DOROPA-830061 format. One record per residue: residue in one letter; y, x, z of N, C-alpha, C, CB in turn. Coordinates in steps of 0.001 Angstrom, whole numbers. Last residue first. Glycine has a CB too. Layout:
SITE, res, nc2, nc1, nc3, cac2, cac1, cac3, cc2, cc1, cc3, cbc2, cbc1, cbc3
SITE, A, Y, X, Z, Y, X, Z, Y, X, Z, Y, X, Z .
...
This chain:
SITE, res, nc2, nc1, nc3, cac2, cac1, cac3, cc2, cc1, cc3, cbc2, cbc1, cbc3
SITE, D, 7103, 38716, 870, 8079, 37828, 1255, 8892, 37747, 2763, 7430, 36692, 1035 .
SITE, L, 4745, 40091, 119, 5951, 41086, 333, 7406, 39824, 612, 6167, 42318, -1426 .
SITE, E, 2143, 39541, 208, 3216, 39621, 1460, 3590, 40793, 1378, 2764, 39356, 2931 .
SITE, S, 1364, 38584, -2319, 1485, 40252, -2065, 2139, 41000, -1121, 2007, 40826, -3014 .
SITE, V, 1308, 36120, -1853, 94, 36530, -1748, 615, 38147, -1804, -990, 35880, -2927 .
SITE, K, 4803, 36082, -2116, 3767, 35222, -452, 1895, 35998, -753, 3589, 32316, -752 .
SITE, F, 5009, 36946, -4469, 5469, 37696, -3108, 4938, 37537, -1858, 6690, 37452, -2821 .
SITE, V, 3924, 34847, -5688, 2968, 35896, -6368, 3648, 37141, -4975, 3404, 36325, -8617 .
SITE, T, 5440, 32830, -5071, 3873, 32588, -5180, 3257, 34126, -4984, 3386, 31837, -6841 .
SITE, A, 7634, 33216, -5945, 7644, 32988, -4796, 6330, 33235, -4232, 8120, 31842, -4621 .
SITE, A, 7037, 33165, -8668, 7754, 34565, -8062, 7042, 34264, -6590, 9853, 34656, -8058 .
SITE, N, 6602, 30492, -8758, 5520, 31420, -9483, 5991, 32814, -8619, 5707, 31539, -11495 .
SITE, E, 9318, 29244, -8534, 8091, 29251, -7617, 6862, 29787, -7581, 7773, 28333, -7494 .
SITE, R, 10695, 30650, -10207, 11331, 30784, -9250, 10010, 30450, -8118, 12681, 29885, -9340 .
SITE, D, 9292, 29166, -12970, 9870, 30802, -12810, 9892, 31188, -10998, 11878, 30915, -13590 .
SITE, I, 9895, 26311, -12109, 8512, 26980, -12377, 8537, 28908, -12409, 8002, 26288, -14075 .
SITE, R, 12852, 26543, -12640, 12119, 26186, -11243, 10351, 26951, -11199, 12027, 24149, -11167 .
SITE, E, 13072, 27349, -15023, 13802, 28422, -13885, 12853, 27896, -12704, 15817, 28183, -13507 .
SITE, S, 11515, 25187, -16679, 11490, 26137, -16626, 11817, 27387, -15483, 11894, 26028, -17413 .
SITE, L, 13847, 23529, -15508, 11953, 22992, -15106, 11791, 24545, -15184, 10626, 21721, -16599 .
SITE, L, 15672, 23702, -17032, 15710, 23686, -15602, 14461, 23977, -14635, 16156, 22458, -15318 .
SITE, R, 15334, 23469, -19836, 15081, 25227, -19053, 15310, 24670, -17747, 16406, 26824, -19467 .
SITE, L, 14463, 20606, -19646, 13154, 21715, -20025, 13907, 23323, -19435, 12740, 21759, -22272 .
SITE, A, 17688, 19711, -19662, 16149, 19367, -18943, 15223, 20294, -18673, 15332, 18524, -19698 .
SITE, T, 18236, 21237, -21777, 18949, 21269, -20541, 17427, 21160, -19473, 20274, 19806, -20433 .
SITE, A, 17104, 19939, -24061, 17033, 21233, -23782, 16771, 21761, -22321, 18150, 21702, -24239 .
SITE, G, 17372, 17073, -24521, 16957, 17452, -22969, 16295, 19057, -23093, 15600, 16172, -22261 .
SITE, C, 17900, 15491, -27194, 18376, 15560, -26049, 17178, 15765, -25014, 19200, 14404, -25853 .
SITE, V, 16571, 16520, -29946, 18001, 15796, -29181, 18547, 16220, -28172, 17904, 14558, -28708 .
SITE, L, 13884, 17089, -31116, 14443, 17354, -29982, 15760, 17608, -29804, 13907, 18179, -29553 .
SITE, T, 13835, 17983, -34115, 13332, 16801, -33200, 13961, 16469, -32107, 12129, 16964, -32741 .
SITE, G, 13883, 20282, -35100, 15414, 19400, -35344, 14703, 18515, -34714, 16219, 18916, -36978 .
SITE, R, 12068, 22289, -34964, 11932, 21276, -35849, 13244, 20358, -36146, 10848, 20496, -35344 .
SITE, A, 12657, 23453, -32881, 12636, 24353, -33937, 12675, 23733, -35243, 11535, 25159, -33844 .
SITE, L, 12438, 21745, -30920, 13153, 21952, -30993, 13567, 22792, -32542, 13184, 22244, -29898 .
SITE, S, 9337, 21230, -31117, 10107, 20276, -31230, 11822, 21102, -31553, 9851, 19319, -29795 .
SITE, T, 8716, 23784, -30323, 8383, 23383, -31748, 9419, 22491, -32361, 7036, 22658, -31811 .
SITE, H, 9858, 23834, -27934, 9863, 24760, -28550, 9748, 24301, -30042, 8958, 25580, -28034 .
SITE, A, 7197, 21453, -26870, 8967, 21835, -27294, 9693, 22591, -27607, 9697, 21787, -26747 .
SITE, D, 5183, 23722, -27138, 5561, 22984, -28274, 6520, 21879, -27959, 4390, 22459, -28920 .
SITE, E, 5764, 25467, -25111, 5161, 26237, -26294, 5721, 24942, -27801, 2947, 26461, -25948 .
SITE, H, 5354, 23640, -23019, 6565, 24444, -23578, 6574, 25079, -25006, 6785, 25562, -22679 .
SITE, L, 3402, 22520, -22821, 4404, 21752, -22852, 5148, 22726, -23611, 4930, 21218, -21558 .
SITE, R, 1296, 24895, -22220, 1409, 23565, -23575, 2496, 23049, -24075, 866, 22263, -23267 .
SITE, H, 2452, 25939, -19979, 2463, 26364, -20999, 2379, 25547, -22122, 1750, 27104, -20956 .
SITE, W, 1744, 23816, -18179, 3315, 24161, -18722, 3405, 24442, -20109, 3969, 25448, -18042 .
SITE, L, -915, 23635, -18377, -102, 22339, -19016, 1099, 22981, -19212, 97, 20902, -18063 .
SITE, D, -1230, 26404, -17206, -1943, 25860, -18058, -1169, 24590, -19241, -3022, 25361, -17130 .
SITE, P, -102, 25590, -14408, 275, 26916, -16036, 110, 26088, -17353, -1224, 28564, -16303 .
SITE, N, 345, 23370, -12452, -640, 23613, -13859, 60, 24928, -14578, -600, 22053, -15123 .
SITE, D, 2122, 23089, -10899, 821, 23616, -10121, -186, 23915, -11131, 181, 22533, -9051 .
SITE, V, 4242, 22258, -12646, 4557, 23331, -11793, 3206, 24453, -10879, 5480, 22495, -10753 .
SITE, L, 2976, 20287, -13131, 3608, 21264, -14552, 3394, 22519, -13513, 5714, 20935, -15337 .
SITE, V, 3558, 18485, -11358, 2237, 18779, -11826, 2096, 19592, -12646, 1645, 17914, -12251 .
SITE, R, 5848, 18370, -10304, 4831, 18861, -9366, 3757, 19353, -10278, 4305, 17748, -8324 .
SITE, P, 7022, 16641, -12090, 7232, 18274, -12236, 6108, 18812, -11222, 8970, 18881, -11732 .
SITE, D, 4747, 13891, -12923, 5542, 14433, -11869, 6176, 15721, -12316, 4719, 14642, -10633 .
SITE, V, 5765, 12385, -16547, 4868, 13079, -15639, 5943, 13809, -14020, 4045, 14494, -16815 .
SITE, E, 5765, 9636, -18329, 6669, 9876, -17146, 5174, 11161, -16896, 7139, 8157, -15724 .
SITE, V, 6309, 8993, -22124, 5256, 9429, -20696, 5948, 9963, -19819, 4062, 10502, -20862 .
SITE, R, 6110, 7176, -24658, 7125, 7914, -23751, 5768, 7819, -22478, 9034, 6914, -23396 .
SITE, E, 6811, 6481, -28384, 5893, 6698, -26765, 6730, 7295, -26125, 4438, 7631, -26616 .
SITE, G, 8086, 6578, -30492, 8863, 5999, -29617, 7882, 5652, -28542, 9649, 4870, -30190 .
SITE, F, 8266, 9040, -32230, 6932, 7634, -32547, 7078, 6544, -31500, 5038, 8212, -32327 .
SITE, A, 8596, 10941, -31406, 9208, 10384, -32479, 8616, 9142, -33062, 9288, 11318, -33409 .
SITE, D, 8471, 10643, -27685, 8424, 11413, -29207, 9367, 10544, -30569, 6505, 11447, -29734 .
SITE, R, 9664, 11336, -24401, 9511, 10605, -25333, 9612, 11351, -26799, 10401, 9601, -25093 .
SITE, L, 9182, 12006, -21420, 8930, 12846, -22720, 8803, 11522, -23459, 7491, 14026, -22802 .
SITE, V, 10427, 12773, -18120, 10202, 11490, -18931, 10317, 12639, -20408, 11660, 9891, -18658 .
SITE, L, 9518, 13237, -14885, 9986, 13446, -16339, 9679, 12914, -17502, 9826, 14431, -16644 .
SITE, R, 10450, 12405, -11588, 9774, 12277, -12740, 10070, 12913, -13712, 9728, 11279, -13096 .
SITE, Q, 10474, 12825, -8072, 11513, 13374, -9400, 10178, 12873, -10259, 12161, 15510, -9566 .
SITE, S, 10805, 9904, -5748, 10198, 11146, -6579, 10530, 11248, -7779, 8855, 11211, -6679 .
SITE, V, 13339, 8920, -5344, 12198, 9366, -4051, 11126, 10241, -4565, 11337, 7996, -3342 .
SITE, G, 14763, 10515, -7890, 14605, 9283, -7211, 14102, 9651, -5808, 13634, 8315, -7978 .
SITE, D, 15488, 11722, -10785, 15503, 11429, -9665, 15261, 10171, -9104, 16368, 11779, -9385 .
SITE, L, 14329, 12089, -13882, 14326, 11109, -13298, 14456, 11608, -11464, 13037, 10329, -13886 .
SITE, C, 14862, 14450, -16864, 14500, 14391, -15188, 14741, 13426, -14786, 15092, 15199, -14240 .
SITE, R, 14197, 13969, -20189, 14917, 13690, -19090, 14150, 14033, -17799, 15309, 12313, -19145 .
SITE, V, 13647, 14630, -23680, 13253, 14853, -22118, 14568, 14936, -20665, 12432, 16465, -22205 .
SITE, S, 13667, 13695, -26772, 14184, 13300, -25262, 13194, 13872, -24396, 14311, 11634, -24928 .
SITE, V, 11222, 13915, -29030, 13004, 13676, -28880, 14128, 13423, -28280, 13348, 13153, -29224 .
SITE, L, 8613, 15788, -30255, 9469, 14856, -28746, 10834, 14645, -29381, 9748, 15956, -26909 .
SITE, L, 6950, 16802, -31695, 7629, 15824, -31919, 8595, 15389, -30983, 6902, 15008, -32173 .
SITE, D, 4719, 17826, -29781, 5870, 18774, -31134, 6483, 18157, -31675, 5408, 19525, -32362 .
SITE, T, 3924, 16110, -28380, 5405, 17239, -27633, 6037, 18148, -28596, 4875, 18497, -26319 .
SITE, R, 3334, 12842, -28304, 3183, 14064, -29645, 4436, 14821, -28896, 3544, 13436, -31772 .
SITE, V, 1566, 11336, -25546, 3509, 11653, -26682, 2875, 12849, -27532, 5590, 12569, -25397 .
SITE, R, 502, 8682, -23740, 316, 10050, -25157, 1403, 10231, -25942, -854, 9746, -26425 .
SITE, R, -1451, 6703, -21371, 183, 7272, -21956, 329, 8347, -22480, 1224, 7463, -21030 .
SITE, P, -2523, 3719, -19496, -2494, 5576, -20325, -1975, 5567, -21694, -4244, 6408, -20618 .
SITE, H, -2773, 2020, -17205, -1744, 2708, -18341, -1885, 4030, -18829, -404, 2770, -17873 .
SITE, L, -4783, 1513, -15013, -4246, 618, -16262, -3580, 1107, -17260, -3424, -328, -15931 .
SITE, L, -4483, 4068, -13743, -5699, 3061, -13465, -5685, 2151, -14713, -5517, 2099, -11978 .
SITE, R, -3069, 6708, -15832, -2784, 5896, -14527, -4307, 4952, -14510, -1088, 4783, -14672 .
SITE, R, -2731, 9239, -17833, -3427, 8155, -17488, -3386, 7952, -15900, -4807, 8302, -18043 .
SITE, S, -1005, 10784, -19839, -1157, 10655, -18981, -1582, 9642, -18476, -547, 10962, -18710 .
SITE, A, -1243, 13788, -22183, -1189, 12414, -22151, -1136, 12612, -20560, -2465, 11476, -22943 .
SITE, L, 520, 15600, -25034, 341, 15663, -23858, 215, 13482, -23138, 1828, 16866, -23349 .
SITE, W, 131, 17397, -28165, 283, 16369, -27152, 158, 17063, -25581, -914, 15196, -27440 .
SITE, G, -20, 20135, -29287, 672, 18861, -30073, 1060, 17955, -29211, -198, 18101, -31062 .
SITE, Q, -2956, 20846, -27948, -2096, 21259, -28954, -1015, 20360, -29649, -2886, 21697, -29861 .
SITE, G, -3154, 19440, -25106, -3837, 19815, -26198, -2788, 20409, -26666, -4516, 18855, -27031 .
SITE, A, -3304, 17596, -21212, -2217, 17894, -22815, -3047, 19376, -23517, 111, 18483, -22263 .
SITE, S, -3285, 15870, -18829, -3935, 16637, -19680, -3360, 16794, -20953, -5106, 16221, -19793 .
SITE, V, -2948, 14256, -15872, -2462, 14454, -16585, -2940, 15590, -17442, -1553, 14394, -16149 .
SITE, R, -3625, 11167, -14150, -4585, 12249, -14616, -3629, 12867, -15833, -6248, 11590, -15171 .
SITE, A, -2162, 10073, -11523, -2216, 10541, -12509, -2674, 10839, -13330, -2053, 10883, -12511 .
SITE, P, -3144, 8895, -8180, -2141, 10089, -8963, -2604, 10110, -10083, -2090, 11621, -8468 .
SITE, C, -2620, 6531, -6106, -3706, 6948, -7173, -2741, 7877, -8175, -4510, 5448, -8059 .
SITE, L, -1243, 5167, -4431, -1016, 6258, -4678, -2217, 7256, -5558, -653, 6628, -3448 .
SITE, V, -940, 2194, -5594, 358, 2842, -5359, -161, 4462, -5300, 1176, 2218, -3837 .
SITE, V, -4021, 1692, -4944, -2815, 1666, -6457, -1896, 2574, -6536, -1826, 406, -6621 .
SITE, F, -3617, 2057, -2107, -4929, 3209, -3382, -4349, 3266, -4488, -6688, 2557, -3941 .
SITE, L, -2509, -234, -1520, -2035, 1174, -982, -2784, 2436, -2263, -2808, 1410, 980 .
SITE, L, -4661, -2018, -2181, -3126, -2007, -2896, -2417, -771, -2621, -2121, -3210, -2349 .
SITE, V, -7073, -1207, -962, -6377, -1445, -2333, -4956, -1145, -2736, -6455, -2713, -2575 .
SITE, A, -5345, -1775, 1410, -6061, -1150, 1617, -6606, -377, -170, -6917, -2025, 2577 .
SITE, L, -5097, -5025, 1315, -3591, -4233, 1434, -4501, -2743, 1431, -2348, -4648, 3232 .
SITE, A, -7370, -6031, 1060, -6560, -6181, -79, -5591, -4916, -65, -5786, -7600, -53 .
SITE, V, -8481, -5174, 3666, -9026, -4595, 1807, -8195, -4428, 1026, -9867, -5504, 840 .
SITE, W, -6656, -7367, 5121, -6599, -5493, 5570, -7857, -4910, 3747, -8029, -5012, 8204 .
SITE, L, -7916, -9533, 4215, -6430, -9166, 3863, -6391, -7585, 3639, -5330, -9628, 5144 .
SITE, A, -10186, -9708, 5124, -10186, -9387, 3203, -8555, -8971, 3156, -10611, -11256, 1832 .
SITE, A, -9839, -9647, 7774, -10444, -8658, 6913, -10186, -8325, 5576, -11531, -8876, 6882 .
SITE, R, -8935, -12215, 7670, -7916, -10739, 8079, -8518, -10160, 7580, -7579, -10061, 9442 .
SITE, A, -11142, -13382, 6653, -9825, -13889, 6090, -8502, -12513, 6190, -9370, -15432, 7164 .
SITE, S, -13079, -12658, 9141, -12943, -13021, 7352, -12031, -13027, 6648, -13217, -14118, 6910 .
SITE, T, -10926, -11661, 11649, -11763, -12796, 11012, -11955, -12579, 9285, -10911, -14329, 11351 .
SITE, L, -9939, -10723, 14515, -10533, -10270, 13214, -11501, -11715, 12934, -11518, -8595, 13383 .
SITE, T, -9157, -10192, 17421, -8816, -11158, 16140, -8741, -11153, 15055, -8048, -11550, 16042 .
SITE, D, -9866, -8923, 18966, -10501, -9807, 18830, -9993, -11117, 18374, -11004, -9809, 19746 .
SITE, A, -8036, -6297, 19148, -7672, -7341, 19811, -8495, -8730, 19992, -6594, -7539, 19294 .
SITE, G, -10375, -4680, 18454, -9950, -4464, 19321, -9017, -5946, 20050, -9372, -3250, 18933 .
SITE, W, -10396, -5651, 15379, -11550, -5910, 16211, -11209, -6061, 17538, -12517, -4919, 16119 .
SITE, D, -7727, -4862, 14578, -7887, -6525, 15165, -9153, -6551, 15761, -7863, -7833, 13951 .
SITE, I, -8182, -2247, 15067, -7091, -2759, 15846, -7534, -4394, 16226, -5603, -2608, 14911 .
SITE, V, -10294, -1661, 12989, -10114, -1449, 14356, -9383, -2106, 15407, -9753, -502, 14404 .
SITE, H, -8876, -2537, 10661, -9863, -3493, 11304, -9910, -3083, 12981, -11487, -3310, 10500 .
SITE, L, -6992, -978, 10570, -6492, -1758, 10667, -7392, -3081, 11256, -5916, -1709, 9610 .
SITE, L, -8278, 1895, 10019, -7154, 1433, 10961, -7454, -86, 11503, -5665, 1472, 10129 .
SITE, G, -9748, 951, 8265, -10558, 1661, 9160, -9661, 1113, 10150, -10809, 3296, 9021 .
SITE, M, -7436, 922, 6232, -8337, -340, 5868, -8986, 306, 7360, -9458, -485, 4037 .
SITE, L, -6244, 3797, 6320, -5882, 2355, 6493, -6557, 1091, 6583, -5259, 2132, 5709 .
SITE, V, -8185, 4847, 5576, -7982, 4911, 7347, -7195, 4206, 7116, -7574, 6168, 8365 .
SITE, A, -8809, 4512, 2793, -9488, 4664, 3538, -9062, 4218, 4810, -9799, 5681, 3412 .
SITE, A, -5970, 5122, 1952, -6614, 3586, 2123, -8076, 3726, 2846, -6850, 2763, 469 .
SITE, C, -6674, 8240, 2681, -5180, 6892, 2995, -6036, 5959, 2886, -3613, 6568, 1746 .
SITE, R, -9061, 8791, 536, -8694, 8873, 2045, -7407, 8350, 2422, -8704, 10253, 2526 .
SITE, V, -7705, 8038, -1999, -9363, 6875, -1578, -9312, 7195, 281, -11671, 7851, -2618 .
SITE, S, -5897, 9832, -2450, -5705, 8939, -2253, -6522, 7671, -1507, -5397, 8941, -3112 .
SITE, D, -7711, 12280, -1826, -6591, 11944, -712, -5793, 10413, -995, -5338, 13284, -767 .
SITE, L, -8819, 12028, -4045, -9627, 11989, -2807, -8480, 11796, -1560, -10595, 13485, -2662 .
SITE, L, -6941, 12740, -5834, -7199, 11138, -6201, -7845, 11051, -4792, -8331, 10625, -7761 .
SITE, D, -6390, 15065, -5412, -5138, 14152, -5039, -5750, 12747, -4812, -3912, 14095, -6299 .
SITE, H, -8350, 16107, -6460, -8357, 16286, -4723, -6901, 15400, -4746, -8253, 18339, -3873 .
SITE, A, -8715, 15440, -9117, -9119, 15167, -7871, -9259, 15073, -6767, -9380, 15220, -7760 .
SITE, W, -6136, 16897, -9679, -6256, 15637, -9711, -7062, 15035, -8824, -6550, 15324, -10759 .
SITE, R, -5590, 19811, -9915, -5412, 19214, -8462, -5638, 17979, -8801, -4024, 19385, -7661 .
SITE, R, -5485, 20592, -12413, -6448, 21281, -11481, -6453, 19987, -10388, -5850, 22983, -10814 .
SITE, D, -4616, 18825, -15335, -4226, 18848, -13439, -5279, 19226, -12986, -3847, 17389, -12507 .
SITE, Y, -6021, 20753, -18161, -5956, 19286, -17331, -5438, 20001, -16027, -7659, 18267, -17095 .
SITE, A, -5643, 21471, -21270, -5329, 21571, -20177, -5448, 20408, -19704, -4317, 22095, -20017 .
SITE, T, -8212, 21848, -24541, -7511, 20693, -23392, -7408, 21619, -22031, -8705, 19048, -23029 .
SITE, E, -9301, 23130, -26930, -9017, 23585, -25851, -7870, 22361, -25145, -8518, 25111, -26126 .
SITE, A, -10190, 22077, -29561, -11530, 21825, -28702, -10901, 22091, -27282, -12973, 22963, -29097 .
SITE, I, -8753, 19224, -31773, -8653, 20606, -30885, -9276, 20596, -29509, -7147, 20994, -30622 .
SITE, A, -9095, 18385, -34521, -9439, 17693, -32849, -9203, 19414, -32789, -11464, 16611, -32183 .
SITE, Q, -6813, 17315, -36864, -7799, 18073, -36598, -8373, 18045, -35072, -7371, 19307, -37001 .
SITE, A, -5000, 16998, -40336, -5567, 15915, -38794, -6763, 16746, -38038, -6465, 14025, -39355 .
SITE, P, -3408, 19361, -41345, -3913, 18080, -41738, -4534, 18223, -39828, -5258, 17981, -43498 .
SITE, E, 621, 18830, -41911, -808, 19621, -41405, -1725, 18537, -41511, -854, 20298, -39736 .
SITE, G, 2619, 17510, -42475, 2175, 18213, -43708, 1159, 19042, -42841, 3423, 19119, -44675 .
SITE, I, 4152, 15577, -40333, 4363, 17000, -40282, 3815, 18178, -41318, 3885, 17284, -39092 .
SITE, L, 3301, 12809, -41351, 4586, 13097, -41170, 4905, 15073, -40266, 5087, 11548, -40131 .
SITE, D, 621, 13087, -41489, 1357, 13133, -42796, 2956, 13540, -42558, 1227, 11620, -43535 .
SITE, S, -267, 13013, -39026, -200, 14947, -40037, 326, 14667, -40993, -1688, 15925, -40697 .
SITE, D, 144, 10637, -37763, 623, 12134, -37326, 831, 13074, -38590, -560, 12883, -36313 .
SITE, R, -1700, 9145, -40003, -56, 9012, -40255, 797, 10688, -38993, 565, 6695, -39407 .
SITE, A, -3792, 10192, -38896, -3241, 10158, -40469, -2028, 9943, -40454, -3781, 9137, -41416 .
SITE, A, -3987, 9581, -36662, -4180, 10852, -36844, -4161, 11113, -38210, -5283, 11277, -36252 .
SITE, N, -2369, 7041, -34998, -3323, 7375, -36078, -3425, 8819, -36579, -2999, 6569, -37203 .
SITE, H, -2466, 7472, -31144, -1779, 7364, -32562, -2565, 7641, -33412, -682, 8143, -32846 .
SITE, H, -3252, 6000, -28302, -3352, 6937, -28990, -2427, 6832, -30373, -4706, 7074, -29133 .
SITE, A, -1730, 4180, -26489, -2571, 5673, -25780, -2789, 6715, -27013, -4433, 5262, -25031 .
SITE, M, 791, 2140, -26494, -254, 2808, -27523, -1131, 3654, -26859, 393, 3660, -28642 .
């Protein structure tokens, strides 16, 4: 479920339901989306040119190459991550997800081909976020970090303080490295 009932959420924590005007967004999302489109277009173009050069291009094969390019786009299409006071949302093509970050119950880091930070709230909602998005967007990280501390203080965050601490250390290291690089002190 992408959205919660605001009345239910506010009743749980004893705060009035209100819209928060300031929302932080992934600043690189548009660039990453354009890169996904470019990769899919290049693949489709190369496959068409190769088939055309080999004189084997048919309408069925052209449709297959288009379908393959669309599939590549779907795989590469980045999630649009945004955060406001008390929530974090991740929107994929067909899967919008939203968690209450001030009512987190667990935060886990999943390693594998691509790292993922998995956030779960008290309502059972779950969002997966690429940690790189938080590293590249201090506003998003700040919102999540502040609300995670609220969850910890309320006692709802029972699993994940270590994962958040490790992510915080990584972000601090990368920010320091960026400062040194920009200052030409590296």
